C-alpha positions as a LaTeX table, in Angstrom:
\begin{tabular}{lrrr}
\hline
Residue & $x$ (\AA) & $y$ (\AA) & $z$ (\AA) \\
\hline
Met1 & 17.51 & 14.26 & $-16.66$ \\
Ile2 & 13.90 & 14.02 & $-15.82$ \\
Phe3 & 11.74 & 10.33 & $-16.09$ \\
His4 & 10.45 & 11.57 & $-19.22$ \\
Asp5 & 13.59 & 12.02 & $-21.30$ \\
Arg6 & 15.04 & 8.74 & $-20.25$ \\
Val7 & 12.09 & 7.03 & $-21.35$ \\
Arg8 & 10.70 & 8.06 & $-24.33$ \\
Asp9 & 12.52 & 6.31 & $-26.81$ \\
Ile10 & 11.82 & 2.69 & $-25.56$ \\
Asp11 & 9.96 & 1.29 & $-28.06$ \\
Ser12 & 6.84 & 1.21 & $-28.04$ \\
Ala13 & 6.77 & $-2.50$ & $-28.88$ \\
Leu14 & 7.59 & $-3.83$ & $-26.19$ \\
Trp15 & 4.97 & $-3.00$ & $-23.95$ \\
Leu16 & 2.42 & $-1.73$ & $-25.26$ \\
Thr17 & 0.66 & $-4.70$ & $-26.96$ \\
Pro18 & 2.04 & $-6.70$ & $-23.85$ \\
Ile19 & 0.45 & $-4.64$ & $-21.84$ \\
Ala20 & $-3.08$ & $-4.05$ & $-22.87$ \\
Gln21 & $-3.52$ & $-7.70$ & $-23.26$ \\
Ile22 & $-2.14$ & $-8.12$ & $-19.60$ \\
Phe23 & $-5.16$ & $-6.20$ & $-18.74$ \\
Glu24 & $-7.79$ & $-7.64$ & $-20.48$ \\
Arg25 & $-7.44$ & $-10.99$ & $-19.18$ \\
Met26 & $-7.24$ & $-9.48$ & $-15.92$ \\
Asp27 & $-10.60$ & $-7.44$ & $-16.37$ \\
Ala28 & $-12.12$ & $-10.55$ & $-18.34$ \\
Ala29 & $-10.46$ & $-12.61$ & $-15.24$ \\
Tyr30 & $-12.58$ & $-9.66$ & $-12.94$ \\
Asp31 & $-15.62$ & $-9.35$ & $-14.38$ \\
Lys32 & $-16.39$ & $-12.79$ & $-14.53$ \\
Val33 & $-15.75$ & $-13.39$ & $-10.89$ \\
Ser34 & $-18.18$ & $-9.79$ & $-9.52$ \\
Glu35 & $-20.78$ & $-11.39$ & $-11.94$ \\
Ala36 & $-20.65$ & $-14.42$ & $-10.24$ \\
Tyr37 & $-20.55$ & $-12.94$ & $-6.98$ \\
Gly38 & $-23.05$ & $-9.90$ & $-8.48$ \\
Phe39 & $-20.79$ & $-7.43$ & $-6.81$ \\
His40 & $-20.15$ & $-4.15$ & $-9.30$ \\
Cys41 & $-18.60$ & $-1.04$ & $-7.66$ \\
Arg42 & $-21.37$ & 1.71 & $-7.77$ \\
Gly43 & $-21.89$ & 4.97 & $-4.87$ \\
Cys44 & $-19.35$ & 2.90 & $-2.64$ \\
Ala45 & $-18.86$ & 5.81 & 0.06 \\
Asp46 & $-15.42$ & 4.40 & 0.60 \\
Asn47 & $-13.97$ & 4.40 & $-2.81$ \\
Cys48 & $-10.74$ & 3.30 & $-3.81$ \\
Cys49 & $-9.80$ & 6.21 & $-5.14$ \\
Leu50 & $-9.45$ & 7.63 & $-1.94$ \\
Thr51 & $-6.23$ & 4.87 & $-1.59$ \\
Arg52 & $-3.15$ & 5.51 & $-1.78$ \\
Phe53 & $-1.67$ & 2.96 & $-4.14$ \\
His54 & 1.81 & 2.39 & $-5.15$ \\
His55 & 2.79 & 1.41 & $-8.33$ \\
His56 & 6.03 & $-0.45$ & $-9.01$ \\
Thr57 & 5.96 & $-1.37$ & $-12.78$ \\
Leu58 & 7.68 & 0.57 & $-14.89$ \\
Ala59 & 5.16 & $-1.19$ & $-17.74$ \\
Glu60 & 2.08 & 0.61 & $-15.65$ \\
Thr61 & 4.03 & 4.13 & $-15.39$ \\
Leu62 & 4.47 & 4.18 & $-19.25$ \\
Tyr63 & 0.97 & 3.28 & $-19.70$ \\
Leu64 & $-0.71$ & 5.30 & $-17.55$ \\
Lys65 & 1.39 & 7.98 & $-19.41$ \\
Arg66 & 0.60 & 7.21 & $-23.00$ \\
Gly67 & $-3.32$ & 7.30 & $-21.67$ \\
Phe68 & $-2.76$ & 11.10 & $-20.41$ \\
Glu69 & $-0.63$ & 11.85 & $-23.57$ \\
Gly70 & $-3.47$ & 11.46 & $-25.15$ \\
Leu71 & $-6.13$ & 13.80 & $-23.60$ \\
Ser72 & $-6.16$ & 17.93 & $-24.75$ \\
Asp73 & $-3.82$ & 20.08 & $-23.75$ \\
Asp74 & $-6.63$ & 21.84 & $-20.94$ \\
Leu75 & $-6.99$ & 18.99 & $-19.72$ \\
Lys76 & $-3.53$ & 18.06 & $-19.04$ \\
Val77 & $-2.19$ & 21.32 & $-17.25$ \\
Glu78 & $-5.87$ & 20.94 & $-14.93$ \\
Leu79 & $-5.01$ & 17.51 & $-14.31$ \\
Lys80 & $-1.75$ & 18.86 & $-13.52$ \\
Asp81 & $-2.86$ & 21.10 & $-11.07$ \\
Lys82 & $-5.01$ & 18.14 & $-9.16$ \\
Ala83 & $-1.60$ & 16.31 & $-8.90$ \\
Arg84 & 0.24 & 18.69 & $-7.39$ \\
Asp85 & $-2.88$ & 19.32 & $-4.63$ \\
Val86 & $-3.12$ & 15.78 & $-3.85$ \\
Val87 & 0.65 & 15.64 & $-3.80$ \\
Glu88 & 0.90 & 18.24 & $-1.28$ \\
Lys89 & $-1.99$ & 16.88 & 0.60 \\
Thr90 & $-0.57$ & 13.80 & 1.11 \\
Arg91 & 2.62 & 14.76 & 2.36 \\
Lys92 & 1.12 & 17.01 & 5.03 \\
Ala93 & $-1.21$ & 14.61 & 6.19 \\
Asp94 & 2.23 & 11.79 & 6.28 \\
Glu95 & 4.42 & 14.94 & 8.37 \\
Lys96 & 0.77 & 14.51 & 10.91 \\
Gly97 & 0.86 & 11.02 & 10.62 \\
Glu98 & $-2.65$ & 10.22 & 9.13 \\
Thr99 & $-3.66$ & 8.45 & 6.88 \\
Pro100 & $-4.52$ & 9.98 & 3.48 \\
Arg101 & $-7.46$ & 9.04 & 2.09 \\
Ile102 & $-7.69$ & 12.39 & $-0.34$ \\
Met103 & $-8.83$ & 11.88 & $-4.43$ \\
Cys104 & $-7.57$ & 10.54 & $-7.07$ \\
Pro105 & $-6.97$ & 13.15 & $-9.60$ \\
Leu106 & $-8.45$ & 11.41 & $-11.90$ \\
Asn107 & $-11.38$ & 10.36 & $-10.60$ \\
His108 & $-14.17$ & 12.81 & $-12.16$ \\
Glu109 & $-18.00$ & 12.80 & $-10.73$ \\
Gly110 & $-17.46$ & 9.14 & $-10.00$ \\
Leu111 & $-15.13$ & 8.06 & $-13.38$ \\
Cys112 & $-11.67$ & 7.91 & $-14.16$ \\
Met113 & $-11.21$ & 9.27 & $-16.73$ \\
Leu114 & $-8.48$ & 7.48 & $-17.69$ \\
Tyr115 & $-10.12$ & 4.28 & $-16.84$ \\
Val116 & $-8.60$ & 1.99 & $-19.80$ \\
Tyr117 & $-5.53$ & 3.03 & $-19.09$ \\
Arg118 & $-5.79$ & 2.31 & $-15.15$ \\
Pro119 & $-3.10$ & 0.38 & $-13.09$ \\
Met120 & $-2.99$ & $-2.93$ & $-11.62$ \\
Ile121 & $-4.62$ & $-1.88$ & $-8.91$ \\
Cys122 & $-6.91$ & $-0.27$ & $-9.30$ \\
Arg123 & $-8.16$ & $-3.44$ & $-11.84$ \\
Leu124 & $-8.30$ & $-5.82$ & $-9.00$ \\
His125 & $-8.72$ & $-4.28$ & $-5.78$ \\
Gly126 & $-12.26$ & $-4.78$ & $-4.48$ \\
Leu127 & $-12.95$ & $-8.80$ & $-5.09$ \\
Ala128 & $-11.61$ & $-11.46$ & $-2.67$ \\
His129 & $-8.43$ & $-13.05$ & $-3.42$ \\
Glu130 & $-5.48$ & $-15.69$ & $-3.90$ \\
Leu131 & $-1.55$ & $-16.24$ & $-4.40$ \\
Ile132 & $-0.40$ & $-18.87$ & $-4.73$ \\
Lys133 & 3.37 & $-19.18$ & $-4.19$ \\
Pro134 & 5.72 & $-22.25$ & $-5.85$ \\
Gly135 & 5.43 & $-24.83$ & $-3.42$ \\
Gln136 & 3.40 & $-22.99$ & $-0.86$ \\
Ser137 & 0.19 & $-22.98$ & 0.07 \\
Pro138 & $-2.53$ & $-19.64$ & $-1.47$ \\
Val139 & $-2.55$ & $-17.12$ & 0.76 \\
Leu140 & $-6.79$ & $-15.55$ & 0.80 \\
Ser141 & $-7.27$ & $-11.94$ & 0.86 \\
Glu142 & $-10.64$ & $-10.59$ & 2.00 \\
Gly143 & $-12.44$ & $-8.05$ & $-0.32$ \\
Cys144 & $-12.67$ & $-4.52$ & $-0.43$ \\
Gly145 & $-15.07$ & $-3.40$ & 2.62 \\
Leu146 & $-18.26$ & $-2.86$ & 0.85 \\
Phe147 & $-17.55$ & $-6.81$ & $-0.71$ \\
Thr148 & $-16.74$ & $-8.23$ & 2.33 \\
Glu149 & $-20.83$ & $-7.02$ & 3.71 \\
Lys150 & $-22.54$ & $-7.12$ & 0.54 \\
Thr151 & $-21.17$ & $-11.15$ & 0.31 \\
Arg152 & $-20.83$ & $-11.90$ & 3.50 \\
Ser153 & $-23.16$ & $-15.19$ & 3.38 \\
Met154 & $-20.97$ & $-16.63$ & 0.04 \\
Asp155 & $-18.79$ & $-18.92$ & $-0.70$ \\
Tyr156 & $-15.63$ & $-17.80$ & $-1.98$ \\
Ile157 & $-14.98$ & $-18.12$ & $-5.55$ \\
Pro158 & $-11.18$ & $-19.12$ & $-6.05$ \\
Phe159 & $-10.30$ & $-15.51$ & $-8.02$ \\
Asp160 & $-6.19$ & $-16.45$ & $-8.22$ \\
Arg161 & $-4.33$ & $-12.80$ & $-8.92$ \\
Thr162 & $-1.03$ & $-14.76$ & $-9.88$ \\
Pro163 & $-0.47$ & $-15.95$ & $-13.30$ \\
Phe164 & $-1.36$ & $-12.41$ & $-13.23$ \\
Tyr165 & 1.34 & $-10.91$ & $-11.24$ \\
Val166 & 3.40 & $-13.47$ & $-13.37$ \\
Asp167 & 2.57 & $-12.05$ & $-16.02$ \\
Met168 & 3.29 & $-8.31$ & $-15.20$ \\
Ala169 & 6.79 & $-9.46$ & $-13.91$ \\
Leu170 & 7.76 & $-11.10$ & $-17.00$ \\
Leu171 & 6.49 & $-8.32$ & $-18.58$ \\
Glu172 & 8.70 & $-5.90$ & $-16.61$ \\
Gln173 & 11.83 & $-8.42$ & $-16.77$ \\
Asn174 & 12.01 & $-7.70$ & $-20.43$ \\
Leu175 & 11.10 & $-4.05$ & $-20.21$ \\
Arg176 & 13.79 & $-3.47$ & $-18.73$ \\
Lys177 & 16.96 & $-5.36$ & $-20.17$ \\
Val178 & 15.37 & $-4.07$ & $-23.30$ \\
Ser179 & 15.25 & $-0.48$ & $-22.32$ \\
Gly180 & 18.40 & $-0.21$ & $-19.61$ \\
Phe181 & 15.93 & 1.27 & $-16.95$ \\
Thr182 & 16.77 & 0.15 & $-13.51$ \\
Asp183 & 15.32 & 2.18 & $-11.85$ \\
Arg184 & 12.87 & 1.48 & $-8.66$ \\
Leu185 & 10.01 & 3.11 & $-8.82$ \\
Lys186 & 6.70 & 3.43 & $-6.05$ \\
His187 & 4.02 & 6.31 & $-7.24$ \\
Thr188 & 1.44 & 7.39 & $-7.07$ \\
Val189 & $-1.18$ & 7.74 & $-10.01$ \\
Ala190 & $-0.97$ & 11.63 & $-8.57$ \\
Glu191 & 2.91 & 11.14 & $-9.65$ \\
Ile192 & 2.76 & 9.14 & $-12.22$ \\
Ile193 & 0.94 & 12.59 & $-13.33$ \\
Leu194 & 3.56 & 14.34 & $-12.86$ \\
Leu195 & 6.59 & 12.61 & $-14.10$ \\
\hline
\end{tabular}
């Protein structure tokens, strides 16, 4: 049974509004810190849309698929063709032991065609940040190369991803419990388009 058949009866009220709200909070927090640094992702040669990110939640998968389903039939066919090409090129790079740097099929002239529906890492990538596990010191991570270069002389401005990961985990747990969906997910955007 294909993915769509297995999840089409999941009540969208379980995930649509909650994930949109989580993403709105992510975007607001990201924008606030980005503005404080004076950092904006524009014209970067090391475009994060060339990076292979895996997405692991049913909620993000359903949200991206919701956006995709709203596109015209012609555009869906075009994007599926691009996605197949990305998956094939990635497979060949993997076979050669290379790190694939292949543009996301949703990137059109530097912009995401499903920007509102983009997954969590696409929203949070770039800025230096921290994660805090209970009872442990914060784990600090650098931002992307462009961010690091542009903010080298600046002090770290706190950007704690922890609340967003917790919110996503709780949403995912609830969605899977109610829906009965138990499969492990590990898909790129290109693979999600082809589900």
